[in-house]
C-alpha positions in Angstrom: 90.8 114.0 154.8 92.9 112.4 157.3 94.5 114.0 160.5 97.7 114.7 159.5 100.0 117.3 160.3 102.8 116.5 157.3 101.2 116.3 153.6 100.9 112.7 152.4 101.3 112.4 148.7 99.4 109.4 148.0 99.7 107.1 145.1 96.1 106.1 145.8 94.5 102.4 145.7 90.8 102.6 145.2 88.3 101.1 147.3 87.2 98.9 143.9 90.2 97.5 144.0 89.9 95.9 147.4 89.1 92.0 147.4 85.4 92.1 149.7 84.6 88.9 150.3 79.9 88.9 150.3 81.2 92.9 150.3 82.7 92.9 153.3 86.6 93.4 153.9 88.6 93.1 156.9 89.7 96.8 159.0 92.3 95.8 162.3 91.9 99.4 164.1 96.1 100.4 166.0 96.8 103.0 167.9 99.2 104.8 166.1 101.6 106.0 168.6 102.3 102.8 171.0 101.1 100.4 168.3 98.6 98.3 170.5 95.5 96.3 168.5 92.6 97.8 169.5 89.6 96.0 167.3 89.0 94.5 164.5 85.8 95.0 162.6 84.1 94.8 159.2 84.1 98.0 156.2 81.8 97.7 153.1 83.0 100.1 150.5 80.5 102.9 151.6 82.5 102.7 155.7 85.4 102.8 153.5 85.0 105.9 151.7 83.6 107.3 154.1 86.7 106.8 156.7 88.9 108.5 153.4 86.2 111.3 153.3 86.0 112.2 156.7 88.8 110.5 159.1 86.8 109.2 161.6 86.6 105.0 161.7 83.1 104.2 160.1 82.4 100.4 160.0 79.6 98.0 158.8 77.9 96.1 161.9 77.1 92.5 161.2 74.8 92.1 163.9 73.0 95.4 163.2 73.0 95.4 159.4 73.6 98.9 159.2 76.8 100.7 158.6 78.1 102.7 162.0 80.7 105.5 162.8 82.8 104.6 165.5 81.8 106.6 168.4 78.6 107.9 167.2 76.7 106.3 170.9 80.1 106.4 173.2 81.1 109.6 172.2 85.1 107.3 171.5 85.5 107.9 167.9 88.6 107.3 166.0 90.6 109.6 164.0 92.2 108.1 161.0 95.5 109.1 160.6 97.0 106.0 157.7 94.9 103.2 155.8 97.2 100.7 154.8 96.0 97.8 152.9 97.6 94.2 153.2 99.5 92.3 150.5 96.4 90.9 149.1 94.5 93.5 149.0 92.0 91.4 151.5 92.4 93.9 155.0 92.9 96.9 155.9 94.6 98.7 158.9 93.5 101.5 160.3 96.4 103.8 162.1 94.3 105.8 164.8 94.2 107.7 167.6 91.5 106.7 169.9 89.1 109.0 172.2 87.8 106.7 175.3 87.9 103.1 174.7 87.7 101.2 171.7 86.0 98.5 173.3 81.7 98.2 173.8 82.9 96.0 177.1 84.5 99.2 178.3 88.4 98.5 177.7 90.5 100.4 175.7 91.2 97.3 173.3 88.9 94.5 172.3 91.6 92.0 172.7 91.8 92.9 176.7 92.0 88.6 177.8 94.0 85.9 176.9 93.0 82.8 175.6 93.2 81.4 179.8 90.3 83.8 180.5 93.0 86.4 182.2 92.0 89.8 182.0 95.2 91.8 181.0 93.5 94.6 179.5 92.6 97.7 181.1 89.3 99.0 182.0 88.8 102.7 180.8 84.7 103.3 181.0 81.7 102.0 182.4 79.7 100.4 179.5 76.6 101.1 181.6 77.2 104.8 182.2 77.4 105.1 178.0 75.2 102.6 176.3 
């Protein structure tokens, strides 16, 4: 189930056709309106299947070694409107609407700083208030 105003006609690519590396596939979350890249994470097949089924982004936490629904503690969920697969079938692009911030450090995007260390992103919440 995706959040969509229009009905979609899909030539389905099955999740077992994708190229997982050690059971994981890279997933990029991008704002569907502004096109801002919000985060990069990993999914296993179960996370991708749950994302497709619910329309809410689910990921695999490599540090905690468990499945997680984005926003399950913070309330900052990602509503998925479209899932794109790259040409090699080894990464996923989620076109989403982000509620709150995507970054656990409090920024709208996880890509909030430059290589020089300059903060260029917008802080949208205080992590101490959320976690």
